[in-house]
Structure formats: structure tokens, C-alpha cells
C-alpha positions in Angstrom: 79.2 144.6 11.9 81.9 147.1 12.8 81.1 150.7 13.3 83.8 153.3 12.7 83.8 156.5 14.6 85.7 159.7 14.1 88.2 160.5 16.8 86.2 163.6 17.8 83.0 161.5 18.2 84.7 158.8 20.2 85.9 161.1 22.9 84.1 161.0 26.2 84.3 164.7 26.7 85.9 167.9 25.6 89.6 168.7 26.0 90.9 168.9 29.6 91.6 172.6 29.6 88.8 173.5 32.1 90.2 170.8 34.5 93.7 172.4 34.2 92.3 175.8 35.0 90.5 174.4 38.1 93.7 172.8 39.2 95.7 176.1 38.8 93.0 178.2 40.6 92.8 175.7 43.5 96.6 175.7 43.8 96.7 179.5 43.8 94.0 179.6 46.5 95.8 177.0 48.6 99.0 179.1 48.4 97.1 182.2 49.4 95.6 180.5 52.4 98.9 179.1 53.4 100.5 182.6 53.2 97.7 184.0 55.3 98.1 181.3 58.0 101.8 181.9 58.1 101.3 185.6 58.6 98.7 184.9 61.3 101.0 182.5 63.0 103.8 185.0 63.1 101.5 187.7 64.4 100.2 185.6 67.4 103.6 184.1 68.3 104.7 185.2 71.8 108.0 187.2 71.8 111.1 185.3 73.0 112.7 187.0 76.0 116.4 186.5 76.9 115.8 187.4 80.5 115.5 183.8 81.5 118.7 181.8 82.0 118.8 178.1 81.3 119.0 176.0 84.4 122.1 173.8 84.7 121.3 172.2 88.0 123.9 174.4 89.9 122.8 177.3 92.1 123.3 180.8 90.8 126.4 182.5 92.2 125.7 184.8 95.2 126.4 188.5 94.6 127.7 190.6 97.4 125.6 193.8 97.8 128.3 196.0 99.3 
């Protein structure tokens, strides 16, 4: 004996709208955390100084203090 169901009764659950909302909220939270980590990383970064010269293996030229 075959039983016929309406399409609404045969579904396993309601429409996927709540799942879509959860995905959007989680994506927004992930972006907010990423933004906060980027700001924190920029804030704790040590400043780059240009006072140091790259070493080339050759001694620095002597200056005459005259």
C-alpha cells in the first residue's frame, strides 16, 4: 500500500532561514574579531627605526674628527 504525503508533511524540518541567519551572524562576529586582532597587532608592533644600517661585510669608513 502506498502512502501519499503532502510536500509540507514530508519535509524534515522548517525552511532553512534560521540556519542562514546563524551563518550571517557568525560571519559578522568572525569579521569583528579579525578586525580587533588586526588593531591589537598594529598597536603592539614595535616601531621600525632607521638608525641601524644593514651590514655588508665591509667595515664602516673611518671618519676624521678634526
